[in-house]
C-alpha positions as CSV (number, residue, x, y, z in Angstrom):
1,M,6.0,-98.0,110.1
2,N,7.2,-95.1,107.9
3,Q,6.9,-92.7,110.9
4,N,9.1,-95.0,113.0
5,N,11.7,-95.2,110.2
6,L,11.7,-91.4,109.9
7,S,12.1,-91.0,113.6
8,T,15.0,-93.5,113.5
9,D,16.6,-91.6,110.6
10,E,16.3,-88.3,112.3
11,H,17.8,-89.7,115.5
12,D,20.8,-91.3,113.6
13,H,21.3,-88.0,111.7
14,N,21.1,-85.9,114.8
15,H,23.5,-88.3,116.6
16,H,25.9,-88.0,113.6
17,S,25.6,-84.2,113.6
18,H,26.2,-84.2,117.4
19,E,29.3,-86.3,117.0
20,Y,30.5,-84.1,114.2
21,S,30.0,-80.9,116.3
22,H,31.9,-82.4,119.2
23,D,34.7,-83.7,117.0
24,H,34.9,-80.3,115.3
25,D,35.0,-78.4,118.6
26,D,37.6,-80.8,120.1
27,Q,39.8,-80.3,117.0
28,L,39.6,-76.5,117.3
29,E,40.3,-76.6,121.0
30,S,43.2,-79.0,120.5
31,S,44.6,-76.9,117.7
32,S,44.2,-73.6,119.7
33,S,45.9,-75.1,122.7
34,Q,48.7,-76.5,120.6
35,D,49.2,-73.1,118.9
36,T,49.5,-71.2,122.2
37,K,51.9,-73.8,123.7
38,G,54.3,-73.0,120.8
39,Y,53.8,-69.3,121.3
40,Q,54.4,-69.6,125.0
41,R,57.7,-71.4,124.6
42,T,58.9,-68.7,122.3
43,L,57.7,-65.9,124.5
44,L,59.3,-67.3,127.6
45,F,62.8,-67.5,126.0
46,S,62.3,-64.0,124.5
47,F,61.2,-62.6,127.9
48,I,64.3,-64.0,129.6
49,I,66.7,-62.6,127.0
50,I,65.1,-59.1,126.7
51,T,64.8,-58.7,130.5
52,G,68.4,-59.6,131.1
53,Y,69.8,-57.1,128.5
54,M,67.4,-54.4,129.5
55,F,69.3,-53.8,132.7
56,I,72.6,-53.7,130.8
57,E,71.4,-51.1,128.3
58,A,69.8,-49.0,131.0
59,I,73.1,-48.8,132.9
60,G,75.0,-48.2,129.6
61,G,72.6,-45.3,128.7
62,W,73.0,-43.8,132.2
63,L,76.8,-44.0,132.1
64,T,77.1,-42.6,128.5
65,G,74.4,-40.0,128.8
66,S,72.8,-41.2,125.6
67,L,69.0,-40.6,125.2
68,A,68.9,-43.0,122.3
69,L,70.2,-45.8,124.6
70,L,68.0,-44.7,127.5
71,S,64.9,-44.6,125.2
72,D,65.9,-48.0,123.8
73,A,66.2,-49.4,127.3
74,G,62.8,-47.9,128.3
75,H,61.4,-49.6,125.2
76,M,63.1,-52.8,126.2
77,L,61.3,-52.5,129.6
78,S,58.0,-52.2,127.7
79,D,59.1,-55.2,125.6
80,A,59.6,-57.3,128.8
81,V,56.2,-56.2,130.2
82,A,54.5,-56.9,126.8
83,L,56.1,-60.3,126.5
84,G,55.2,-61.2,130.1
85,A,51.6,-59.9,129.7
86,T,51.2,-61.7,126.4
87,L,52.4,-65.0,128.0
88,M,49.9,-64.5,130.8
89,A,47.2,-63.7,128.3
90,F,47.8,-67.1,126.5
91,K,47.7,-68.9,129.8
92,I,44.4,-67.2,130.9
93,G,43.0,-67.8,127.4
94,E,43.3,-71.6,127.9
95,K,40.7,-71.5,130.7
96,S,37.5,-73.2,129.7
97,A,34.1,-71.5,129.1
98,T,31.8,-71.0,132.1
99,H,28.2,-70.0,132.6
100,Q,29.4,-66.4,133.1
101,K,32.1,-66.4,130.3
102,T,30.4,-68.5,127.6
103,F,33.2,-67.8,125.1
104,G,35.9,-68.5,127.6
105,Y,38.7,-66.1,128.2
106,K,40.2,-65.9,124.7
107,R,39.2,-62.3,124.4
108,F,41.6,-61.5,127.2
109,E,44.4,-61.8,124.6
110,I,42.9,-58.9,122.6
111,L,42.7,-56.8,125.8
112,V,46.4,-57.4,126.4
113,A,47.2,-56.5,122.7
114,T,45.3,-53.3,123.1
115,L,47.3,-52.5,126.2
116,N,50.6,-53.3,124.4
117,G,49.6,-51.0,121.5
118,A,48.7,-48.2,123.9
119,T,52.0,-48.6,125.7
120,L,53.9,-48.2,122.4
121,V,52.0,-45.0,121.7
122,F,52.8,-43.6,125.2
123,I,56.5,-44.5,124.9
124,A,56.7,-42.8,121.5
125,L,55.2,-39.6,123.0
126,M,57.6,-39.6,125.9
127,I,60.6,-40.0,123.5
128,F,59.3,-37.1,121.4
129,Y,59.1,-34.9,124.5
130,E,62.7,-35.8,125.7
131,A,64.1,-35.4,122.2
132,I,62.8,-31.8,122.0
133,K,64.6,-31.0,125.2
134,R,67.8,-32.5,123.8
135,F,67.6,-30.4,120.7
136,N,67.6,-27.2,122.8
137,S,70.5,-28.3,125.1
138,P,72.4,-31.4,123.8
139,P,74.4,-33.1,126.7
140,E,77.8,-34.6,126.6
141,I,77.6,-38.2,125.3
142,A,80.2,-41.0,125.6
143,T,79.8,-42.1,122.0
144,Q,82.2,-45.1,122.0
145,G,80.4,-46.7,125.0
146,M,77.1,-45.8,123.3
147,L,78.2,-47.6,120.1
148,I,79.2,-50.8,122.0
149,V,76.0,-51.0,124.0
150,A,73.8,-50.3,121.0
151,T,75.6,-52.9,118.9
152,V,75.1,-55.6,121.5
153,G,71.5,-54.5,121.9
154,M,70.9,-54.8,118.2
155,L,72.3,-58.4,118.2
156,V,70.0,-59.3,121.2
157,N,67.0,-57.9,119.4
158,I,67.8,-59.7,116.2
159,L,68.0,-63.0,118.2
160,V,64.7,-62.4,119.9
161,A,63.0,-61.3,116.7
162,W,64.3,-64.4,115.0
163,L,63.0,-66.6,117.8
164,M,59.6,-65.1,117.6
165,H,59.4,-65.2,113.8
166,R,60.5,-68.8,113.8
167,G,58.1,-69.7,116.6
168,S,55.2,-68.2,114.7
169,H,56.0,-70.0,111.5
170,A,56.5,-73.3,113.3
171,V,53.0,-73.0,114.8
172,E,51.5,-72.2,111.4
173,D,53.3,-75.1,109.7
174,D,52.1,-77.5,112.4
175,G,48.6,-76.3,112.0
176,H,48.8,-77.0,108.2
177,E,49.9,-80.6,108.9
178,H,46.9,-81.3,111.1
179,S,44.4,-79.6,108.7
180,H,41.7,-81.7,106.9
181,H,41.5,-79.1,104.2
182,S,45.1,-78.7,103.1
183,D,44.2,-77.5,99.6
184,T,42.1,-74.6,100.8
185,K,44.7,-73.8,103.5
186,K,47.3,-73.2,100.8
187,E,45.0,-70.8,99.1
188,R,44.2,-68.8,102.2
189,K,46.8,-67.2,104.4
190,K,46.3,-67.8,108.1
191,P,45.7,-64.5,109.9
192,A,48.4,-63.5,112.4
193,N,47.7,-63.8,116.1
194,L,47.1,-60.2,117.1
195,N,48.5,-60.7,120.6
196,M,51.7,-62.3,119.2
197,Q,51.9,-59.6,116.5
198,S,51.8,-56.8,119.1
199,A,54.6,-58.4,121.1
200,Y,56.6,-59.0,117.9
201,L,56.2,-55.3,116.9
202,H,57.5,-54.3,120.3
203,V,60.7,-56.3,119.6
204,L,61.0,-55.0,116.0
205,S,60.6,-51.4,117.0
206,D,63.2,-51.9,119.7
207,L,65.5,-53.4,117.1
208,M,65.0,-50.2,115.0
209,G,65.9,-48.2,118.2
210,S,69.3,-50.1,118.5
211,V,70.0,-49.5,114.8
212,A,69.2,-45.8,115.1
213,A,71.5,-45.5,118.2
214,I,74.3,-47.1,116.3
215,I,73.9,-44.7,113.4
216,A,73.8,-41.8,115.8
217,A,76.9,-42.9,117.5
218,L,78.8,-43.2,114.2
219,L,77.7,-39.8,113.1
220,M,78.8,-38.2,116.4
221,L,82.2,-40.1,116.2
222,G,82.8,-39.2,112.6
223,F,81.4,-35.7,112.3
224,G,80.7,-34.5,115.9
225,W,77.0,-34.1,115.2
226,V,75.7,-34.2,118.8
227,W,72.2,-33.6,117.6
228,A,72.2,-37.0,115.9
229,D,71.3,-38.7,119.2
230,A,68.0,-36.7,119.4
231,V,67.3,-37.2,115.7
232,A,67.7,-40.9,116.1
233,S,65.4,-40.9,119.0
234,V,62.7,-39.1,117.0
235,I,63.0,-41.6,114.1
236,V,62.6,-44.4,116.6
237,A,59.6,-42.7,118.2
238,I,57.8,-42.4,114.8
239,L,58.3,-46.1,114.1
240,I,57.0,-47.0,117.6
241,L,54.0,-44.7,117.2
242,V,53.0,-46.2,113.8
243,S,53.3,-49.8,115.2
244,G,51.3,-48.9,118.3
245,Y,48.6,-47.2,116.3
246,R,48.1,-50.3,114.1
247,V,47.9,-52.7,117.0
248,V,45.4,-50.5,118.9
249,R,43.3,-50.1,115.7
250,D,43.2,-53.8,115.0
251,S,42.5,-54.8,118.5
252,V,39.7,-52.2,119.0
253,H,38.2,-53.4,115.7
254,I,37.9,-56.9,117.3
255,L,36.6,-55.5,120.6
256,M,33.9,-53.6,118.6
257,E,32.8,-56.9,117.0
258,G,34.0,-55.7,113.6
259,T,34.0,-58.1,110.6
260,P,37.4,-59.8,110.3
261,A,39.6,-58.1,107.7
262,N,40.2,-61.3,105.7
263,I,36.4,-62.1,105.5
264,S,33.9,-60.5,103.1
265,L,30.2,-60.5,104.0
266,V,29.4,-60.7,100.3
267,N,31.5,-63.9,99.9
268,V,29.9,-65.4,103.0
269,E,26.4,-64.6,101.6
270,Q,27.4,-66.2,98.2
271,K,28.7,-69.2,100.0
272,L,25.4,-69.7,101.9
273,L,23.2,-69.0,98.8
274,A,25.2,-71.5,96.8
275,H,23.3,-74.2,98.6
276,P,20.2,-75.0,96.5
277,Q,17.9,-75.1,99.5
278,V,18.8,-71.6,100.7
279,Q,16.6,-68.9,99.2
280,K,17.6,-65.8,101.2
281,V,20.1,-64.7,103.9
282,H,19.6,-61.9,106.4
283,D,20.7,-60.8,109.9
284,L,24.3,-61.8,109.0
285,H,26.9,-61.1,111.6
286,V,30.6,-62.2,111.5
287,W,33.1,-61.3,114.2
288,S,36.3,-62.5,115.9
289,I,36.4,-63.9,119.4
290,T,40.1,-63.6,119.3
291,S,42.7,-63.5,116.5
292,G,42.0,-66.2,113.9
293,L,38.9,-67.5,115.7
294,H,35.8,-66.2,113.9
295,A,32.2,-66.7,114.6
296,L,29.0,-66.1,112.6
297,S,25.2,-65.9,113.2
298,C,22.6,-65.5,110.5
299,H,19.1,-66.4,109.4
300,V,18.5,-68.4,106.2
301,V,15.2,-68.7,104.5
302,V,14.2,-72.1,103.1
303,D,11.1,-73.9,101.7
304,G,8.3,-74.1,104.3
305,D,7.9,-77.8,103.8
306,M,11.4,-78.6,104.9
307,S,11.5,-81.3,107.7
308,I,13.6,-81.1,110.8
309,H,15.8,-83.9,109.4
310,E,16.4,-81.8,106.2
311,S,17.1,-78.6,108.1
312,S,19.6,-80.4,110.4
313,S,21.4,-81.7,107.3
314,L,21.3,-78.2,105.7
315,I,22.9,-76.6,108.8
316,A,25.7,-79.2,108.9
317,N,26.4,-78.6,105.2
318,L,26.5,-74.8,105.6
319,E,28.8,-75.1,108.6
320,Q,31.3,-77.1,106.5
321,S,31.1,-74.6,103.7
322,L,31.8,-71.7,106.2
323,S,34.8,-73.5,107.6
324,V,36.5,-73.1,104.2
325,L,36.2,-69.3,104.8
326,G,37.8,-69.6,108.2
327,I,34.6,-69.5,110.2
328,H,34.5,-72.3,112.7
329,H,31.7,-71.2,115.1
330,A,28.4,-70.7,113.3
331,T,24.8,-70.2,114.7
332,I,22.3,-70.5,111.8
333,Q,18.6,-69.9,112.3
334,V,16.4,-71.7,109.6
335,E,13.1,-70.1,108.8
336,S,10.5,-70.0,105.9
337,L,9.1,-67.2,103.9
338,S,5.8,-67.7,105.8
339,H,7.5,-66.8,109.1
340,P,5.7,-63.8,110.5
341,K,8.9,-61.8,111.1
342,N,10.1,-62.2,107.5
343,S,7.4,-59.7,106.3
344,S,9.3,-57.0,108.2
345,H,12.7,-57.8,106.7
346,S,14.2,-55.7,104.0
347,E,16.6,-57.0,101.4
348,A,19.5,-55.7,103.5
349,L,22.1,-58.3,104.4
350,V,22.9,-56.7,107.8
351,C,20.7,-55.0,110.3
352,D,20.8,-52.7,113.3
353,I,20.5,-54.4,116.7
354,S,18.4,-52.6,119.3
355,G,16.8,-53.5,122.7
356,Q,13.2,-53.1,121.5
357,A,11.2,-53.5,118.4
358,P,10.4,-50.3,116.4
359,A,6.8,-49.4,115.6
360,G,5.2,-51.8,113.1
361,N,8.0,-54.4,113.5
362,S,7.5,-57.5,115.6
363,H,11.1,-58.6,115.2
364,I,12.5,-57.5,118.6
365,G,16.2,-56.8,118.6
366,H,16.7,-56.0,114.9
367,N,15.8,-53.0,112.9
368,H,15.4,-53.2,109.1
């Protein structure tokens, strides 16, 4: 009789955990899809505006002979490519997981962000090269035409930057409204979408290019400083180079399965150990699948007499605790101190992953 009741309780609890897991995953998927839909609308409008004015600025730079305008037009071309690629990345990222791509295609967004950042670096180096040539032999520049085209370009970039900034905040605000943990959301700032950030930095650096071109045109009109065009180009190149480096650095960190910048492994360990049934934590790994979507895997050591029912309840409680830290995909292995592999573990929180077990260690795949 007691055995049957226990079996029934375990079934009910497992059924509840199963429903919770599906509801949680559906909520994450719905929120992610809704977020990208908002981003996609913003990117589409921005892409149309940037592409249209790119041709105008390129023609203006060619007619006036201004390197600042031509470099800005070239950067606008990279903006258009970046916005288009980012839009495509969000579309591809919506594809469901398969047996071959078990995490889906969300990592594709990070690949595009890396490409965008590398493009920024390449453009900056090209501007540096051309500016050096201009220093040696400055050409004739139609400064009035340059000033007009650069001013309109600045207004266009301000409009696009405002659209993207407003779109990002609208998505975050909508996410707050649908959150079941509004109090913790207020305490923790939502991390920026790296793909959207890389596209936004493209537009901002292009805006700086237009401002620099305006200043250069005014200096040439007022003082006849023909070298101001090349100086403005160098300043823009430095800004672009810094932005590109940061995007590449952050995206490579994600591709290398690095710990998210806004998550501390010590805080994660403390959160897990705060549960009275958890004695130790080891083999802890936290990484990002894409911007804002974090995953975790770890081993927790518990009392050897814990039942399957109790361990299922423990895992559900730990998953809820981790969601407060922004970790929504957790794989937790429960084991006891009597587990044979625990004798080979050190007190280190993290471990090295290898393809085979070292001598004297039966724990294949991890070195301690």
